Each structure stands twice: as C-alpha cells, then as structure tokens.
PARO-970239 format. One record per residue (C-alpha): residue in one letter; x, y, z. Coordinates in steps of 0.1 Angstrom, whole numbers, plus 5000, padded with zeros to 4 digits. Each point is the difference from the previous one (the first is absolute). Example, Ala and Ser with C-alpha at 12.3 -4.5 7.8 and 13.67 -1.06 7.14 Angstrom:
PARO-970239
A512349555078/S501450344993/
end
This chain:
PARO-970239
M242650223021/S498850154967/K502149954969/Q500550384998/T501350025036/Q502249704994/S501650164969/I500950305021/L501449825030/E502049734982/P502850234986/L500350165035/L500249685020/K501749764977/P503950015002/S501950054968/F502849775012/V500149695023/K503049775006/N499549715023/S503249875018/P500349735026/D500650245029/C498250324988/I497650134973/Q500850324981/I496950214990/N501050304978/E503150145018/N499049875035/Y501449685015/N497749815024/R500849725024/I497249825020/I500749885035/M497449785016/A499549915037/V500349625006/G500350005038/Y498350205028/P500750055037/R498149795026/Q498750305019/I499450354987/E498850335014/E497650264987/G501450194970/W503049774996/L500250084963/D500250375006/R503849994999/I500249874965/I497150214988/S501550325012/S503649944991/E501750194972/G500649864966/S498449964966/F497949695004/D496449884998/L498249775025/S497249764992/M497949795025/F497549744990/I497449885025/E497649724992/P497549825024/A501149645004/S497649714997/I499149905036/E499349634992/F503249964981/I502050185026/L498649805029/G500849684982/E503650114993/L500550125036/N498949675014/K502449824976/E502850245011/L499249945037/V500349624995/K503350054981/Q501550235026/K498949775028/S501749714982/D503250214996/I500050085037/M499649645011/A502749884975/A502450265014/E499349905036/L500549624992/K503550104987/G500650215031/I500050324980/V498650315016/N498750244973/P498050295015/I499250144965/L497849704993/R498150055032/V499550384993/Q498749924965/Y497649745014/E498650245026/D499650284974/T498249774976/Y497849865028/T499150355012/T499250124964/L497849694994/Q498250055033/R499350374992/L498749924965/Q497749735013/T498550245026/G499650284975/E502550235018/E502250024970/K499849984962/L502849904978/F501350194969/N502549934972/F502550295001/S502750104974/F502550285004/Y502250134971/V502450294997/N501150144966/A503450185000/R500350264971/S503050184986/Y501350144968/D503549855007/K500749635005/N502650065027/E497650235019/L497449734997/N502349745016/L500750245029/L496350085005/S499249634999/K502549935028/K498650295020/I496449874997/E501149645009/S501850145031/E496850205010/L497949694996/N502549795020/S499950265028/I496249935005/M500549624998/I498749964964/I502049764979/P500450154965/K500649814968/T500550114963/P497949794977/Y502649934973/L498649934965/K496650135012/M500450374996/Q497250034975/Q497649845025/G501450225027/I499550334982/Q496449884991/S499549955038/I501250355007/V497950204975/P496650105014/V497949754981/C499249775031/K501649694986/D502549805020/R502149824974/L502849885024/R497649855026/A502750015027/Q497249965027/R500049945037/N497049935022/I499650265027/P497250055026/S497850315000/N501750165031/A503449984982/L498550134968/S498650315018/A503550085013/C501450014965/F498350334992/P502750265005/F498050315006/T501450075035/S501550354995/R497750295010/F501650214973/L498549784973/N496750175011/L500950334984/D498250305012/E498350174970/D500050335018/G503749975010/V503350114985/M503049784992/F502750045025/G502449764983/V500449624997/N500849755027/Q503749944995/S499649635010/N497549904973/N499350314978/I496450025011/P498750364996/I499350185033/I496950214994/L498750175031/N497450265008/Q501450225027/Y496650155006/K498849675014/F502750005027/T499450125036/N501550334989/Y501150124966/N503650105008/G503349854989/I503750065005/V503049924979/L503449965018/G503349944985/S503550124992/S500750244971/G499949824966/G497849715013/G497150094978/K497750195024/S499050284976/F499749754971/F497449805020/V498150315011/K499950144965/L498549684988/Y497650015029/I498950354990/I499649914963/R497949705007/N497850195024/L499650284975/L498649754975/K497249955025/G499250375001/M501650065034/Q500650375011/T503750015008/Y502150265018/I503849975000/V502450185023/D503249994978/P503150155017/Q502449894972/G497950064969/E500049634991/Y496349984991/S499850294975/E500449784969/L497449755012/T497650295009/Q500450154965/K499649664983/Y496649945017/D498750354995/G500550105036/Q500850345015/I503550095012/V499950265028/S503550135001/I500750195031/S503450195002/R501450335009/K499150144966/S496849824993/K496650164998/T498449715019/I500450025037/I498149915032/N499650285025/P500749865035/L497250225015/D497349904975/L497149835017/M499249814968/D496349955009/R500849845034/D498950075035/F501750305016/G500849815032/D501549714981/K502150244980/M501450165031/L501149665014/S501649914967/L501950334999/M501549935034/D501449684986/L501250194969/F501850265020/K501949735019/I501449904966/M500750364990/F501450135033/G501149695019/E498849935035/L497850265015/T499550095037/E496550035014/V500450385001/Q501050014964/K497049784991/N497750235019/V501450314983/L499749844965/D496449905007/K499050355010/A501850154970/L498449754976/I496550085012/K500750374996/T501549954965/Y496949814988/E497750265016/Q501850274980/K498849814969/H496549985014/I500349635008/L498549935035/P500449685020/N496349965009/Q498550114967/P500349734973/E498550234974/T503250215001/W502449714995/N499850024962/A501450355000/K503450074985/P502549875025/P503150175014/I503649924990/L503149955021/E501050374996/D496750105016/L500849785031/Y503550155001/N498650355000/V497649925028/L502849855021/E502350304992/K497350255010/E499149825033/S503749975009/K500350385002/S497550025028/T501449725023/N502450005028/K503649894997/I499449645011/E497049954976/K502050184972/M502549725001/T497349754991/Y498850224972/D503550054987/A500749635000/L496849934979/L500750294977/N503549894993/R498849654990/L497050134980/R502050274981/I501749754976/Y496549884989/A498350344999/K502850224986/G503149794996/S501349714978/F496849795004/S497650294994/F498749814969/L497749845025/N498650355008/K497349984973/H496449914997/T499149644990/Y499949954963/L498949644990/N497649894973/L499549635002/E497949844973/K501449654992/K499749655013/L503849985005/I501750295018/S503750005008/F501550265023/N503550044988/I502350185025/K503349894985/E501150364995/M499050105036/P503050085023/T500949705021/Q499450195033/V496450074990/K499049664985/P498749855032/L498050315006/M498549994965/M499349635003/F498050075032/L498050284982/I499349784970/L498849715023/D497950255019/F498550124967/I499449654987/Y498449895033/E497450274997/K499449924964/I499349635007/Q497350085026/K497750154973/D498649664989/H500349635007/E501349894965/R503149785001/K503250194999/L503749925002/I502650225017/V503749934993/V502750145022/D503549944986/E503250065019/A497949985032/W503150005022/Q500150374996/L496850015019/L500649725024/R503150145015/Y497950305013/G497649925028/E497350244988/H500149864965/A499949645011/E497150085023/Y498150174971/L500749704977/F498849775028/K496850215002/I499449954962/C500749635003/K497449975028/T497250204984/A500549984962/R497849684999/K497050205011/F500250204968/G500849714976/A503750094998/G503049775002/L503650115008/A503149864983/I503250095018/I503549954986/T503150035021/Q503549875000/E500950115035/V498749715020/N501450145032/D497950314998/L496949784998/L500949755027/N501650235025/S497150245005/Q496749925017/A498150174972/G501949804974/K499249675018/T496350105002/I500150084962/L501449664994/A497349845021/N497350184979/T501149884966/A498249694987/W502649914975/K503850045002/L502749934973/L503649955011/T502450034972/R503849945003/Q501350105034/E503450115014/P501749785027/A500050305024/V496249995003/I499149644995/N500149915037/E497450265008/L497849874971/I500449645013/E498650115034/K497250224986/F498849764972/N501049675018/L502149894970/N501549664999/K503649924988/E499049934964/E498050324998/K502950205014/N502449864974/F497450054973/L499750385008/L503850045002/T500649854965/V496950064979/D500350184967/A498450344992/G496249964995/E499849705024/G499049995036/L497749865027/L496450115000/F498049995033/A496249994992/M497049825012/N502149845028/D502249844974/R503750054992/I500549964962/P503350024982/I499150244972/K501550104967/V498750334985/V499449964963/A499150274975/S498950004964/E502450144974/K498050334998/E499750035038/Y503849945004/D500850274974/I497950255019/I501149935036/T503749894998/T502550225018/N503049794990/P502750244986/E500949754972/D496449964990/L499450385001/K503150054978/K498749744975/R496650165000/Q501650344992/V501949854971/L496849834988/R498150335001/E502750174979/K499849714976/I496250024998/S500350374995/L502349944970/E497849724987/E497150235000/D501850204973/F500149684979/N496449895007/E498950054964/E497949724987/V500149924963/Y497049794990/G500249805032/L503849954999/K502650205020/K502150204976/S503149814990/Y501850304985/Y500550375008/Q501650274978/V503150135018/N499650364992/E496650005018/L501649885033/N502050165028/E503249865014/K498249855030/Q497549824978/I502849874977/A501949865029/F496949835014/L499249834967/K503549884994/A500049865036/N496949804990/G501549844969/Y499350254972/K502750034973/E500950314981/S499849974962/R499550214969/Q496949884980/L497950104970/G496350035002/L497349874975/E500350314979/P503150174985/G501450295021/G503349885015/A501049805030/H499650105036/K501449885033/Y497749775020/L500249815033/I498649664992/G498949735024/M501149644992/Q496649824998/P500349714999/E503649925009/N500949814969/E499150294977/G502650244987/T499550385003/D499250064963/H497549715000/A498250105032/F499750374989/L498649934966/V497549745013/Q498750255026/L499750274973/L498049764978/Y497849895030/E499150365007/E499250084964/I497849694996/S498350085034/K498850334986/K497849814975/T498949695021/D500149865035/K500349654985/V503849995000/M502449775019/R503750015005/Y501949675004/A503649935011/V500449644987/Q498449734979/K497750244982/P500650304978/D500950325019/L496750164993/V496649854992/F496950224993/V496650004984/A498950234972/N496649984983/E499549665018/K503149864985/R503249905019/Y503350144991/A503549965014/I503350195000/E503549865006/V502750275008/E503449904988/T503550155006/G502049774978/K501249795029/N498149684989/L500750044963/S502849744999/D497849735016/K498049894971/N498049745019/K498950265025/M499050244973/K498049734982/E498249935033/K499250375005/S498750034964/K497849695005/K498450165031/L499350324982/K498249814972/E497549885026/F498550355000/E498050194974/Q503250194994/G503449985017/L502650284997/F503750025008/V501050355011/V503750065001/T501850255022/D502450104973/W498750054964/K503249854986/L498849665012/K496750024981/T501249824968/K501649715020/Y496749935019/K497750014969/Q500849634992/Y498149905032/G496950224996/K498750354996/T502550245016/L499750375008/G502350275013/R499050205031/F498950304979/E497649794979/V498049855029/K497650285006/K498950004964/E499549625001/L497950035032/E497850264984/K499249754972/L499249715024/F497750215022/R498350194971/
end
C-alpha cells in the first residue's frame, strides 16, 4: 500500500475510541462480544451451519481454515489411539462400561486409517461469532440468543474473557487468527461447513424482489419469465396486503422497462401510475374515453363475433339458441351497413357500428316478423334498450383510446357497479388484442378479479388469457379476496392450475379448509395463514413453499400505501411542505432565521410559531425604527435579541465575502476574513456583564484576531463594554465593515 493510499484510509478505518473490558470491547459507540466454538458435534450433515448463518441479528462470523501437517497429525493420532486404548482397558479392569471411550477410539482409528490411505485430509478449523450492539443490555440478550443457536446445532460456545482484543482482531477481515481456538476436522466435515444451501442465495439478476424469507431474511428474487408460465395469483382477505404486494411487483417490473396494463376497478393504482409517468385511462359515464363493444379493434371478424356472444351473455343474461341466432343475423347485417363484410378483411378497418345501430336493425326486423318471432325480438330489444338509449347509453359511443405510455391503468372506479363486470371484460378483450402485436415482455394486472370470476363468461375469458398470454410474452397477475369464487368454479380451478406462482396472504377461517385441500397445507401452514400480519404470507413458487414478508423501501411505501392513517399523515405532510415552500428562501446558504411580520399572512405566521419562531420587536443595522419580526431560536441557548443581531451581521458580512463563519460556543459569534486578515465579532446583550471572568475570557479570544469587536444590542451598554475592548453600537457596524473591506 502506498503512503498516499494509507494516509487516506487510516482516518476512515481507525476507530476514534476503543475500550477493552473483560467480557466485551467497545469500538466507538458499538459494543462487541466475541463467542468462540470450543466443541463440535460428532456427526454433521451438509449445510449444518446454515441455521446460524441465516438467523436474524447484528453479528459477524469468522471461520479460519488451515491445512494441518500430516506428519505431526499422524504422530499425534497414534499417541491418542494408545491413550484411548489404555483408558478402555483400565475401565474394563475396574468393571466399568464406558461406551464414550469406545466411540472415541473408533472415530480416531477411522480418521487415522483414512488419512493414511489418502481418502481424507485434516485441517485446523476455528469458528468465531461477534455480537454487536449499541446498548450493553441488548448485547447480553443477543449473546444469549447466539449461544442458544449454537447449542441447537451441537456447538459448544464459550466467551474468551480477558481476550476480547484478540477476539476482535480475529473477526476483522485481515486473515489473522489471534485466539487460535482450533479443532482438527477432516475434509468431508469441512466441506459441510459451507452454508450455501439456499437456492435463493443464487439471486436471479433478471428477476424482481418478491420479499424476504420470513425465517431468515434472505431476499427472494425471482424471474417469473423463467417459470413454466408467467402468471401469478394473490389470494387473501381484505387488509392482508394483497394490493400492497402487487403495487411493489408492478414498480419493480417497471424499473426493468416492462409494458404494464392494469385493470383497476377501485382507482387504487392512479397515484402509482402518475408517479411513474404512466397513463390513466379513466372510463366512466361522463368520460371521453370509452370502448365501443362492437369495435373490431383490428381483430378477426369471426373471433369478434364469438367474443360478442360471450359479451351479450353478460349484458343480457342467459340466451336461448333462438336468441343467439337472431343476434348473430342482426350483428352481421349491422356490420354490413357499415361496409364491414365477414369474408373481406380489407373492410374490417372501416368505422364500426355502435350499440344503437344494432338496436335499430333489431327494431326494423321485428316489424316484419310473425307474433312468435316478435317475442324473441322484443325480449332482445328490451334488454338492449338500456345500453343503446337508456341509463347505460354512455357505452353507445365509438372507441376513444390513445395509449402511449409503458404503464397504462384503466380506472373504472366511477363506472356504475352494474356495468363494471362488462367494462372489465371489454378492457381485457382490448388488452388481449394489444399484447398480440409483439412478443415483448408484458404484465397484465387484474385487481378485484372476483367481479369477473363469479360470472362464467368472464372466468372463461380470463382462463383463455392465462392459457395463451405466454405465447405473446405476457404474464397475468390476478388479485382476489373471494377465494370461493376461484375454487368453486371449473374455470377458476383451471386458472389456479395455470399460475406458476401463488401468494396466500392472511385468510379467513371460513375458507381455510378449502385452501388446505387445494394447496395441501399442513397444520403449521394453516395456523400461519390464519394469524399472519398484513404484508406476510405463504409464497408457492418453483415447487417451494416459502414464508414471505413483503418489504418496501421508504419511498416505495409512501407511493403504494393504502392505510388510512398513513394517507392522513401524508396529506398533513403535503400541507406542511406546501407551507414550507413559502419559507424556502435561502440566505447565503442558511435558511432564514427571521421574517418580518407585516410581510406574512395569518397561515404563515401560525406555521412559523408552531415551528419555534418567537415574535419580537427589533431594530435593524440602520436608524429607522423597530419592526415586528418572527425569529427562530438558533441555537437554543441564544436569546431572541442576540440571535437576531448575529443573523443581521452575518448577512451584512456575507455581502462582502464568503469567508465568514458563525459559531455558537467556544469561539466569537462571527469570524470572517477581510483583505487576507482575520476579524471577529462578539454580540453582547449585557447578560454576561456581571461575570468579569467570563468577559475577560471573551476579550482574550478577540485579541487572537487582527481585530476583535464587541457589538452591543443596546447602545446604552457601549460604555460598560469598552473596558474589555473595542465596542460598537448596531448602527456603527456598517461603517466599520466598509473600512475593513476597503
């Protein structure tokens, strides 16, 4: 290491404070206690240290591995064999049966045999744990926890009293074992010490973070686009954290440039969409944006006709075969009137009809039918009238959508409840056509999916997207709280079978038995799902069941939370920030510590007073009378008069130089440089005048500068301060500064 590098690193690495105690060592504010392993189990399994490695707590681990000298070890093992054999024979002569001695002898003999044949090598192994805490009591608790964890895997722990310095030197990454608490272990046992047994330690660089393993806090980072299909489902009761997880899932996919479509029945995703420069497509009775149910939207005419039959089941309820036949004929005639012909694809891009056109065709045809057929037409007209000319006629428009962003949210919160399922179907139909244009990765989020699953046609359509979306690079994320709607329909069960990952959040007792049967939950998993907190659950992925905790950064949480208390706090904070923006004036790098009252409104005055500003009448640096000010107490030990005058002087000096410093204690109030000479000002209110020793100390400090000045808040004090040094009234300071900077 070069001297220059060493000079840079030393201040960063060297602690400013070290205190060595018998049972711990304090480094700066951190208490450290070393725990070493002095005993190990006879038999171990692969990854046996994983439990201690992945457990929670603020601690460091250190392992030292050294090849042992084979000649020395063979000699020592032979001596040990002789000793152990002697112990066994001595015990037998006394009639004592001691199986431990026999086991030790056999283990030693086996190890010696393997070493001599080259099957094994022997290593010196040391294992240390450093518990860290800022509080001594917490350190004691953490130490007991670590010792308990070590005991649970048959390691005997010991605290090296009076050797904490050597212990901490063995922990820091300098590859020096100062404690030398070594144990000989063979190579097969050494290989089992490496704890890298969790697949989630191999993080997928192309994946997104789902959360952390609740058992050991290991991040769960998965790439859903490497699963057998790209779909997922989130099941749970209200308030269990479903939307919270999905919003995080959306954000983290957006950061990877994923095209995302959201079907948002409750308007929960609008703020997230705005924050990430997405596009909110609000569809309501009064909105300009709408989807025309009869719009082909660049799809095959035959496919559209089949889709419309499913759509009419939602609009009209169950249809007879006769009604379906009548609708089919009327639809074809309606499209033909707009010059859209079934067998001529070049006509499919013409302006499509709307629901009123279909109504008019049905109405015209009904006039030329017999009485029996007229009943069918009347039934269809009665059902269609509400959409073509009645309360739901806002659907009787041409499609108006202009989609440009990577993130698109279809907000149907203001849509009447009766029409929401219909609109969700239309949106999904629209999205499905959009995703077929290319094979780029896409994400489709369907919130409140129970509104679709309870209708057979919707569920079938959702199932169709689940089955085929993978072909177009799309993954579906379904969120529902109505587990029964999912498990009690064939389409719902099929959807569940076609999701590669599933997240179960907190569940209600009424549905837990069905989940036990469907997901083959054991008793512990059942109790876990009934009692978990919001944001926790059970993740099924890659044939694993993982207890997961959803974690978000502070910024992510602020964007996605739907907790009423958090939203209320956020609104209060926004109002506060709005007020603070009015006081965001910067004065030479410092936030203003005073404001003139006659320049503020009532709201601003109340805000400043709530933040510690005091009202006071003050004079400036020039004659002209006093004014009312609100003055911040900075620092706390200064009076209002003192703080105000110091700030005025600071601002005045800053106009002439940027080499000015303000101090609260130990040094004069203001120190500045003028013409390469250092000057100082001490502001006095008369408070310290009676303390002669203190005044002499202040005078002494001022004499350390080229010139030191006392500036008094009240001109009547000037004569009393002159005995300690040059003293000025506030109206004389400007003239003096002009001289110094001339």
